[in-house]
C-alpha positions, 0 to 999 in steps of 0.5 A, a space after each residue: 500500500 505504501 507505493 499507492 499512498 506515497 504521493 499524497 502521504 495518506 492512508 489507504 482508507 483516505 485514498 479510496 474515500 469514505 465507505 459504510 462498514 459492517 465489520 471491524 478488523 484489528 491486525 496484530 503485527 505479530 501475525 503474518 499479514 497473509 494469515 490475517 487476510 486469509 481469516 478476513 476472507 474466510 469470515 467474509 465468505 461465511 458471513 456474506 455468502 455469495 456476496 463476500 467480495 463486497 463485504 465492507 470491512 474497516 481494517 486498522 492497518 489500511 486506515 492508519 496513515 502509515 506515513 505518520 504512524 506516530 501521529 496516528 497511534 502515539 509513541 507508545 508512551 502511556 503518559 501522553 
């Protein structure tokens, strides 16, 4: 996603514009990305049936601006 978002330094979600979502996904960075996406696909197939490719998800790693991650998520300092 970084090459797509680099010219404007936006998140992927900002690039594609607002959409109404039905499902929320938070990706744990200790899990391989492919495993997380496989889980999302399986969920969509089970939850949405034949229309699974159109299931609206909000996925944190696509919604966080990877170009300004500290501004998005903080520095990890709980005293902030």
